N, C-alpha and C positions, 0 to 999 in steps of 0.2 A: 382762858388762854387769849393771849393781843399780839398786835403783831404790829408793826410799823410800815406806815405808808407814803410813801413821798410820792407829789404828785411833780410830773414833769411839762412842763419848761418853768415853772412858776420855780422849785424844788422844796415846796409848804409839803412839811411833813407831821403825822399825826399818829397815834397811836389808834388803833381801830378792833373792837371787840369781836371773836373769830363768830361768834353768831350774827355779825349784823351785814349787809352788804357792802361794797363799798360806798355805795354812795349815800345810804344810810349813815356810816361812820365818817363819810367827808361834810354832811348838812349837820351831824352834832358836835363836828371840829370848828363849824364854822368858815367851810372850804365851799362856795359855791360852784359846782358844775352842770352841765346841761342835763334836765332829763325832762322828759314828759313822760309817759303814761305810769312808770313804777313796777312794769308788770311781764317787763318782758320782750312788748308789742311792737314798738314806735321805733325802736333804733338811735333817739334821742341823745343818750347817753353815750353813749357807742363811745370805745376809746382803745387805746393799746397797753398789752403788761408787754413792760420792759424787762423787767426781771421776777420772778418768782411764781408761783402757783396760784391757780382759784379753782376753785366748785362753780361752774358755770350757772349751775341750778338751772330752770325751768324758763324756753323762751320762745319765741314762735322763730321759726326756720327764717320767715322771710325780711324780720329786724337783725340777724346773723348769720350769715351764710356758713356754710363748710370752710368755705376759699378764705375767710376774714378768717374764720377761727381760726386755720395753717398759719395766717400770716399774724397773728399774736393780738388779734383784735377782741374785747369780750362789751359786756354789756354789764355798766360798773352797779345796773340798780338790781340785777339778781345773781350777780356774782358774792361769791364770798370766798374770803382769805384764805388760804392753807399756808402761807409762808409771808413772809417780810415780804413787800410789794415796791415794786417803782412803777407806776402808771402813767401813761401820756396824756393829757387830755388839754382841752380847752376849760377856762377858768371864766366866768361870767365876773366882772367888773361892778358889781352890787354888793349894799350887804345884805346878807343871810337874815331872812326872817325865819327866826326859829318856828315850826308848825304845833301847837299845842290842843289840847281836846277842851270843847266848852258845850254845851247844851245849849240846844236850839228849840226853839217851840214852831212850828206850823204856821205861821198868821196866814195864809189864804194861799187856794190855790186857784190858777186861772188860764182857760183851756184855750190854748192860740190857736191849735190849729186839729184838724182831726186827729193828729196823732203827736202831738207834743201839747207840753203843759209848762205851763211855769208855777214853782213854787216858791213865797216865797218865807224865808225863815229870819224868826224875830231871836234875836240875841240878848241875854238877861240882862237888865239897865245898866249892872254895874260892870256888863262887858262890851269890847267895842274889837273888831279884828283888824287886824294889822297885815293890807296884803298888798301887790302890786297888780295894776290890771292886765287880765288874763289869766292871772292863776286859775288852779282848782281847789276845791277841800275836798274831803272822804266824810261818806256816813261810816258810823260805825255801828254793824248790826250786833244784835242777839248771840246768832248762831258764830260768830269771831267773824265773818265777812264783810268788804269793804266795798263801801260802792263810791265811783269819785265822778265828779260834777263840774263844769268853767263856773267862775263867778262870772254873771250879764250884767254886774253893778259896775260902778268904779268903785276907787276905794274912800272916797269922802262918803259915801254912804256903808258905811262899817260896823251898824246897827242891824239891816236891813239886810240880808243877804238875797238873791234872785238866783236861781238856776230854771236853767231850760230844758226838759226830759223831754226824749222822744219814746214813746211805745213801742218798744220792742218784743215780736210775739216771739211765748216763750220766756220772757226777760221778768225774771221772780220779782227781783225788786220796781222797776215800773209798771208792772200789772199791779203789785201794792197802790202803788204810788196814785194811778187812775183811777182804780175801780175802789179802795178801801182807806188809804191815810186819810183820817178824817182832820180837819182844820185842829187848832190848838194841839197835836199830837207834840211829846216831847222827843228830839233827836239827839243821839251824839254825833258831833262829830269831831274830827280833823282840820287842822288847815296854819294856814295856806300850803300848799305844794305846787308844786312846775316853775319852768325858768320857761315860760312862754307868756312874758310879760312885756311893756314897751321900754326899749331902751331909747331914755328921756337924755340921755346927754349927745345924744346925733342930733344934729337939723337935714337929714338926709329927706328926701320924699320919702312916701310909703305907699307899697301895694300891701293893702289886707283881701285875701284872699280866706272867704268861708264857704265850707258846703256844708248845706242842710244844717243842724244844730251847733256847726261850728263858728254859725254866729255869735253865739251866746259868748265869748269871751271877748271876740272882737266887738261887740256891741258897751262890752265894759273900756277896751280901749280908747277909740272914741268918744262917749260920755268923759273918760277922763282928760283926753285930750279938749274937750270944751269945756269942763270945769277948768283947766289950768289955763287957758286962754291960749294953747298950745298953733301955734297957725303952720305948721309943715305942712305942705300937699298932703292931701291922701287920695289913692282912687281905690274904691270898695267893691270887689266880685262878690256874687253872691250866687253860690249855683246851687242848685236845685232840680229834682225831677220836673214837677209840673207847678204851677201859678199859686196851686192851694199850700206848696210846701215852701214858700216864702215866706214866711207865718205871720211877720210883723214886716209887712213891704210899707207900709205908712210910715214909719220911721225912719229906714236911710232914704227914704223920699225926702223927707219934709229937712235933714241934715244935709242933702243937695242941695236943696233952695235954699235953707237959710244961710248956711254958710260957702260962700266962693272958693273956698281951699278943699271942698269936698266934692268929690265924683262917685256916686252910684252906680255901678252896672249891673245889674240882674242879667243871669244867664241861665236857663230851662234847657236839658238835657232830653227828656221826653214830653215835649209839652203835645197836650191832647187840643183836640177840635173844638171840644170845650174852654178851653183858655183863650182862643181866640188870640195868643199872642204873638207881636208885631215885633219883639224885641231880640236880644242875642239869644242863638241856642247853640250847643253842643257841650261839649267837657269846657268847665268851669277856667282850669291851667291851660284850656288851646287858647280861650279869649285874651288869658293878659300873652300869651304869645302870639296871636294876630295881632294887637294893639302894637307890640315891642319888638316881636323878631320874625314878621313875614318879611322876606325877602323881595315882596313887591313894594312895601313901605321905607324901602333902605335907601338911602344917599352908597356913594363910590365909598366911602367909607366906615360904612355899615351897620353906620347911625341911621336911626328914623327920621322920616322926612321932614317930622315936625319936633325934631330934637328930640325924642324920648328914647333912655334907653335904659336894660336892664341894670347896666355896671354906675349907674348913678341912683339908684332906689336901694331901698330894705323894703324886705318881704316879709310879710306875718301870715304863716298858711295853717288854716284850722279845720280837720274834717275828718275825713276816712284815710287808714294808712295809706290805700293804694294811691289816692288823691295827692296824699301830701309826699311818698315816695317819686312820682311821675314827676310832681313840678319842681320838688329839685332837683330832680338829676337836670333835667330838661331848662331850668331855668339858668344854671351851674356853666352848660353848654351856650346856653346863651349872652353871659359875659357875667352874669351875677356875680357877684363876691360870695365866699364861701360863708364870711364872718357876716354877711349880709339877709340871711336866711333863718328864720325863725318858725319854729314848726311846735302843733299838739296834734298828736294821730288819734282818734276818738277812738275807741278800742271795744269791743263788746263780748270777749272769752277771754280768760287766761288757760295756756293748754293746762296747769296743774291744778284751774279751779279757784284760784284764791281772789286777788281783786279786779272789778271786772270792772273796769270805767264808762260810765252812760249807760249802765242795761236797769 
């Protein structure tokens, strides 16, 4: 059985299979709508059902509230069409790179901190992965489950993929990677996925916000910008609990020293005495607000005294869902344009236990 789905306000229309989610069928048809986790946890794919009915599927209550559902909202990554549909959502003005399944060999592992491991995947000599800076891949496991991780390398490095994995207590896959996965292991991956990637058609300055291993896709974005000699102003805020959780501190420090248009601001939420930390403290999104929206730093027009205002920036935010959600809400309140906030929320479990990104 198939259904006709029409996207508003563009008017694009396509045929969807009954067993495909609205998101899957849109991607298959070549239409690029926003999404992140693909498991109903981050809310990036949220849109409106203007007509028709869907099976809402399994999703996290924090990603779609009962009030939003009653108002006609749905998460397109887990909604299955039950009738012909007319939906309303933002479409992304970029070519869709269709995901494909390819084998990859674990070339090496590198422990970056007590609980973060980098793994480097070598593709076959005849294969190159086309992707956009900031997107992610999914491992296809033997039990049918999937695990998703952001690409930490830039697209010009297309035959050696870099991933940053945090060890999750009880996390079956990350436990395997840290303790059992041998070098040269052969894995199956599907890629690329995600609408979190650099919008290259803009010349706005950029605020990049990373929470923990949310630094991985941010690293890929910055390295892509440097490779392409993009000179847009970049302010990188990297939030972590303690100093050791900033697992590659020398790299962003070097970017800031070597490239005048890049500024790096690390922020610790739980610095210890042993850290001897003299830098910024607190929550990373609050550090952004302190710099751009603190009333003490504002003139009578509402702009910051040094001329910085969130309305002039684009924000790319990657980390835990709670951090992404509060950053989104607070930044919009302070003048950031809705279409200038791009996010990727790292999730660690799905209600129905299917895809568990970054575990």
